[in-house]
N, C-alpha and C positions, 0 to 999 in steps of 0.2 A: 548191796541189794542185787539179787539175781534177776535179770530182765531178759525176756525173750519176746521178740516182735515177729508176727506172722502177717503176711499180706498175700495169701494164696487165692488164686482164682480157680474155682471148680470147673469141670467140663461144661456145665451149662452157663458159663460166664458170670456166675454169681460170686461176688467177692466174699471171702471168709471174713468174719468179724476180726478186727484188730485184737490181738491177744498179748498179754504180758503176764509173767510170773514174777511176783514181788513178795519176798519173804515167805515163800511157800504158798501164797494165794494166787490162784489163777483168776485173772481179770480179763473179761471180754468187753468190748466196746460196741456201742450202736454204730450204724453205718456212717455216722458223722465223724467217727474216730475220736470223739472227745468225751461223750458221756458214757458212764459205765452201764453195761447191759446186765452182766452177772459177775458175782464174786464168791469164791469159795476155794476149798482145797481139793486137789486131786491126789489120789493114792493108787498107784498101780494102774493108772489110766482111767480110774473110776472116781466120780464125785464122792467125797467123804466129809462127814460133819455138817456144820451149819453153812447154808448157802443163801444168797440174796439175789433177786432180780430187780432191775430198775426200769422205769419208763425213760424215754428219750429226754424228758425235761428234768431228769435226775431224781424224781420221787420214787420211793420204794414201792414196788408192785407186788412182790411175793417173797416169802421166806420159808425155809424148812430145813430139815436134816436128812442126810443120807447115811446109810450104813452099807458098806461094800457095794456102792453104786445104786442101791435101792432106796426110794423115799420111805421114811419112817416117821411115826409120831404126828404131831400137829403141824400142818402147813397153813400159813396165814396169807390171804390175799388182801391187799390194802386198796382203798379207793384213792382218787387223785389228791385228796387232802391228807393222806397218811393214816386215816382211820381204818380199823379192821372192817373189812367188807364181808369176808367169808373165812371160816375155819374148817379145814378138812382133816380128819384123822386117817392117816395112811396105814395104821396098824390093823391088819386083817380083821 
């Protein structure tokens, strides 16, 4: 597995989210460094394909697809119980 860890502090003293790249998936973690904040593939520095975002408690918050760094198709926002809360169509 290819792993990369980052612990960068930005000029405003805000710590970057912990980051790993595992089997081609970029995984960022919440400030606690333990629960996943987002997960998906990066291609040429841009998000590509299916991505997911999570709450600090580990429940799925949002999911959707990117093409060449742009959100496309249906994006789903979930409530704290994992039920669909809102669906947004990102195709113009």
